[in-house]
C-alpha positions in Angstrom: -4.9 37.6 -12.2 -4.1 36.9 -15.3 -1.5 34.2 -16.0 2.2 35.5 -17.0 2.4 33.6 -20.6 5.8 31.5 -20.2 8.2 31.6 -22.7 8.6 29.2 -25.8 11.4 26.8 -25.3 13.4 28.7 -28.3 13.3 32.0 -25.7 14.1 29.7 -22.9 17.5 28.2 -24.7 18.4 31.7 -26.4 17.9 33.4 -22.8 20.5 30.6 -21.5 23.0 30.9 -24.5 23.0 34.6 -24.3 23.3 34.5 -21.0 26.6 32.5 -21.2 27.9 33.8 -24.3 27.7 37.5 -22.9 29.9 36.1 -19.9 32.0 33.4 -21.4 32.4 34.2 -24.9 30.9 32.2 -27.4 34.0 29.8 -28.2 34.3 28.9 -24.6 30.8 28.0 -24.2 29.6 24.1 -25.5 25.9 23.3 -26.1 25.8 20.5 -23.3 26.5 23.6 -21.2 23.5 25.3 -22.9 21.2 22.5 -22.4 22.2 22.3 -18.8 21.5 26.4 -18.4 18.2 26.1 -20.6 16.9 22.8 -18.6 16.2 21.9 -21.7 17.0 18.0 -23.6 19.1 17.9 -26.4 16.7 16.8 -29.2 14.8 20.3 -28.2 17.6 21.9 -28.4 18.9 20.7 -32.2 14.8 20.8 -32.9 14.8 24.7 -32.1 18.4 25.0 -33.9 19.8 23.0 -36.0 23.5 23.9 -35.4 25.5 25.9 -32.6 26.0 28.5 -35.6 22.8 28.9 -36.2 21.9 29.1 -32.6 25.1 32.6 -32.6 22.9 33.9 -35.4 19.7 33.9 -33.4 21.5 35.6 -30.6 23.5 38.0 -32.7 19.8 38.9 -34.1 18.5 39.5 -30.8 21.2 42.0 -30.4 20.6 44.1 -33.6 17.1 44.1 -32.6 18.3 45.7 -29.3 19.9 48.0 -30.7 17.2 49.3 -33.3 14.9 49.7 -30.3 17.8 51.9 -28.7 17.9 54.2 -31.6 14.3 54.2 -31.8 14.0 55.3 -28.6 16.6 58.5 -28.6 14.3 59.6 -31.7 11.2 59.2 -29.8 13.2 61.3 -26.5 13.9 64.5 -28.2 12.7 66.3 -31.4 15.9 67.7 -33.1 18.3 65.3 -34.9 21.4 66.8 -33.2 19.8 66.3 -29.8 19.3 62.1 -30.8 22.6 62.1 -31.3 23.6 63.0 -28.0 20.7 61.0 -26.6 21.5 58.0 -28.4 24.8 58.3 -27.0 23.4 58.8 -23.2 21.1 55.7 -23.8 24.1 53.6 -24.7 26.0 54.6 -21.7 23.3 53.3 -19.4 22.3 50.3 -21.2 25.8 48.6 -22.0 24.4 45.2 -22.5 26.6 41.8 -20.5 29.3 42.3 -18.9 31.8 42.0 -21.6 30.2 45.0 -23.6 28.2 44.3 -27.3 27.7 41.1 -28.2 27.9 41.6 -31.9 31.4 43.2 -31.1 32.8 40.5 -28.9 31.6 37.7 -31.6 32.6 39.5 -34.5 36.5 39.7 -33.0 36.0 35.8 -32.0 34.9 34.9 -35.8 37.6 36.3 -38.3 36.6 34.0 -40.9 34.6 36.2 -43.6 32.5 33.0 -44.6 31.4 32.6 -41.1 27.7 33.1 -40.7 28.3 35.5 -37.3 31.0 37.3 -38.9 29.0 38.1 -41.6 25.8 38.8 -39.6 28.0 41.5 -37.1 29.7 43.1 -40.4 26.3 43.8 -41.5 25.0 45.4 -38.3 27.7 47.2 -38.5 27.3 48.8 -41.9 23.5 49.5 -40.9 24.6 51.3 -38.1 26.8 53.8 -39.5 24.2 54.1 -42.2 21.3 54.6 -39.8 23.5 57.6 -37.8 24.3 59.3 -40.8 20.6 59.3 -41.9 19.9 61.4 -38.5 23.2 63.4 -38.9 22.2 64.3 -42.6 19.2 66.0 -40.8 21.1 68.1 -38.8 23.2 71.3 -40.0 26.4 70.0 -40.4 28.5 70.2 -43.5 29.8 66.8 -43.2 27.3 64.7 -41.5 29.6 61.5 -42.5 32.1 62.7 -40.7 29.5 63.7 -37.5 28.1 60.3 -37.7 31.7 58.9 -37.7 32.6 60.8 -34.5 29.6 59.8 -32.9 29.8 56.0 -34.0 33.7 56.2 -32.1 32.3 57.6 -28.9 29.5 54.4 -28.8 32.5 52.0 -30.1 34.4 53.6 -27.2 31.3 53.1 -24.3 31.1 49.5 -25.6 35.1 48.2 -25.4 35.9 50.9 -22.4 38.9 49.6 -19.8 39.7 53.0 -18.7 39.5 51.8 -15.1 36.8 54.6 -14.4 33.3 53.4 -13.3 30.4 52.9 -15.9 28.5 56.1 -14.9 31.7 58.5 -15.3 32.4 56.9 -18.5 28.7 57.3 -20.1 28.7 61.2 -18.5 32.0 61.7 -20.2 30.6 59.8 -23.5 27.6 62.3 -23.1 29.7 65.2 -23.1 32.1 64.4 -25.6 29.1 63.7 -28.2 27.8 67.1 -27.2 31.0 68.3 -27.7 31.6 67.1 -31.2 28.0 67.6 -32.5 28.1 71.5 -31.5 31.7 71.5 -33.2 30.3 69.6 -36.5 27.1 71.9 -36.7 29.0 74.9 -35.8 30.7 75.7 -39.2 26.9 76.2 -40.6 26.4 78.9 -38.7 29.7 80.9 -38.5 28.9 80.2 -42.6 25.5 81.8 -42.4 26.6 85.0 -39.6 29.4 85.5 -42.4 26.9 85.5 -45.3 24.6 87.7 -43.3 27.2 90.2 -42.5 28.9 90.3 -46.0 25.1 91.3 -47.4 24.2 94.2 -44.9 28.0 95.7 -45.9 
């Protein structure tokens, strides 16, 4: 039977840090606590990560990669761009990370200083996500694809920060229905215009 590969020290440290950051926030977790959770020495941790800021950036970069996988999964699951936007909302609703929501949004709020690397990584991610959604929306029939993308992004943001008291399953179902309504409404204008033009040509 083949042996399961052992994760690297860097991955083990990052796993431990991510778990603690997700549960308690970045500021609340000290390096010694991460060392204890990872079962590593101080020298090993600082060999892999020069500072706590370096570790936080790696944590955020992992969250960014996770988002990209989510987006790719949505685009691979259904063929039509408008369906991909709804599927993306569905996947996010089923897989809200951690116990405190989105690591990038939480960390962005914890580090308001624009010069801090964690703030910069999060801000770049938000900009990239919006452009990714705009790219998908431009492939639909929506006459205002940026508006469609922004509305889908608002739904996704709502899933990450939802605190309405409803269950995660209920919240996800509401979000998917809302995404379907938004996509339908944003793409209906083109269909109505085409129908009007067709009627005008026939008269």
